N, C-alpha and C positions, 0 to 999 in steps of 0.2 A: 763938464759935459764930456761924454765919451760915447763913441759909436752913434753919434747924432742924437743922444737923449740925455736928459739930466739924470744923474745918479748920485747917490749918497753912500759913502763908505764910512763905516765905523769899525774901529779896532777895539776889541773887548778882551780883557784879561780878567778871569774870575778865579779867586784864590781856591775855591773848592774843587775846581776841575783843572786838569793839566792842559796846557796849551793856550794859544792865543787865537781868537776868533775874529774873522773879518765878516762883517755884515755888509752886503752890497745890495742896495735897493734902487728901484725905479718905479715909476707909475706907468701903467699901461691899461688900455681898454681891453675888454675881453677878446675882441677880434684881433688885437695886436699882441696878445700874450706870448705866442710862440716866438715871434720876432724879438720881443723884449727879453725873453729868456736866452735866446741866442746871443743877443748883445751883451747880457750879463756874463755869459760863459766866455765870450771873447775877451772881455775886460779881465775876468779872473785868470784866463790863460796868459794874458799879458803880464799879470802879476805873479806868474809861475805857480798858480794854485791849480792843481790837477783835479780832474773829475773824481778821483778816488778820495780826495780830501773834503769833498762836499758832503754836507749832511742836511737833512730837513729837520733834525732834532733841535728843539729850542734849548738854548743853553740854560734857561731858567728851569726846564725839566731836568737837565743834566745835574744842575746844582741841587735840586730837590732830591734826586736819586743819590747823589754823593752824601748829602746830609743824612739820609735814611740809612745808608751803609755805615756811616760813622756812628750813628746812634746804636745800631745793632752791634757793632764791634765793641762798644763800651758797656753793654749790658752785662751784669754779673752772670756767671755760668749758672745754669739750673742744677741744683744739687740732686735732683731726683732722676 
């Protein structure tokens, strides 16, 4: 529990993309959403994770994009 609410943190390393990702989750009712987001940002700041390091991109999407790039780079050159 942090900032007065239950939170779940998961550390994820995915071979296809560079870096380590921290997922920080909590549950909130719609009317409590802004306060919940503020609490999450407080915890992230305590972990020295800055606002410019945050993303809304799903790492599963980043993996799919990396795989697509890898497939494109291994295609033979078009002789025409």
